[in-house]
N, C-alpha and C positions, 0 to 999 in steps of 0.2 A: 169674590175681590181681594188682593192680598195687598195687606197692609205695610208700606213702609216708613223707618225716622229714620232720625241720621245717626243711631247706632248700629242699623241691621246688617251692615258689615258688609259682605259678598252673599249672594243670596242665587239658589238656583231652582224656578219655576218647571216644575215639570209637567203638571197635568192643568196647563192653560189652556183656555176653550176660547176661541178668538171671536168675540161679537157676544159673550156671555161674561166670559171674565174681564177686569179693568184692575189697572196696578195704582194705586192707589199712593199720591207721592203729596195729598195735602199737608200733611204735617211735617213737610217741609218748603221753603223758602225759594222756591223752583219752578220753572215754566219749559214746557217744550223745548225752547232754545238753548235748557240750561244740560239738554240729555244728549251724553253722544252714547249715536245707537252705531255698533259695529257689525260688519255680518246678516244684520238685521234683527237680530237676536241678543246681542248682548248691550248693557244699559249700562253706562260708568256717566256716575254724575261726579264731579270732581270738587273737594274742598268742603264736604258736607264732616261737621267735626272734625276737623284736622284727618281726617282720612276721604278714601274714597267711597262712594257706594256703586257696589257691582252687581246687576240683576240680571243673571242670563236664563232665559227664556227657550226651554227645549219646544220646536217644531211649531213655531210663529216668528214670522214678519212683523214686529211691531210697526206700527203708525201712531199716530198722534191721539185717535181715539181709541185705544189702548189704556190712555193714560187717566186717572184723576187727578187735578190741579188745584 
């Protein structure tokens, strides 16, 4: 499980295993519709703590089931 908060900034996940790992965004007040997913693996959430949170996940095409809200 990968846990992110408002101060996480920019992060890269290189060992994400789809169906096993999840990206935990429960500490943020967001849901799937707040995410901007580009190229299938770069997640941006705008306006978190006066900046953007960007998560890049190597080797995965992310879907809603990859996140906890």
